[in-house]
C-alpha positions, 0 to 999 in steps of 0.5 A, spaced: 210 805 443 212 810 448 207 815 445 203 810 441 204 813 435 206 807 431 207 800 433 215 797 435 218 793 430 220 786 431 227 787 432 224 792 438 219 787 441 225 782 441 229 786 445 224 788 450 222 780 451 229 779 452 230 784 457 224 782 461 225 775 460 218 774 457 216 770 451 217 774 444 210 772 443 207 776 449 211 782 447 208 781 440 201 781 442 202 787 447 205 791 441 199 789 437 203 785 432 200 778 434 192 776 435 190 775 442 190 768 445 187 765 450 189 764 458 192 757 457 196 759 450 199 765 454 201 760 460 204 755 455 208 760 451 211 762 458 212 755 461 216 753 454 220 760 454 222 758 461 223 751 460 228 753 454 232 756 459 234 750 463 239 745 462 237 738 459 238 735 467 233 741 470 228 740 464 228 732 465 227 734 473 221 738 471 218 733 466 219 727 472 215 732 477 209 733 471 209 726 470 209 724 478 203 730 479 199 727 473 200 720 475 198 722 482 192 726 479 190 720 475 190 716 481 186 721 486 180 721 480 180 714 480 179 713 487 174 718 488 170 715 482 169 708 487 162 707 488 161 709 496 156 703 497 161 698 494 167 701 498 162 700 504 161 693 503 168 691 501 170 694 508 
């Protein structure tokens, strides 16, 4: 890997991932052992990797926060879709 003569084996990739606190998939891709993926997939892999390191209580807190943000976003989108003419007539 250092001199790019050959790709590292799976064990080496796992050790690097652990040492750098990265998802193993990220290191395997960098080593050419897995095919590339889109940015969203990389983001999800990192998210789940980090989430797996939290306690059940911390994971629940993150889930509650995500639900809150998703609901707030949904509410804001619905509010922005209100017909301006109707909102003026109601006011």
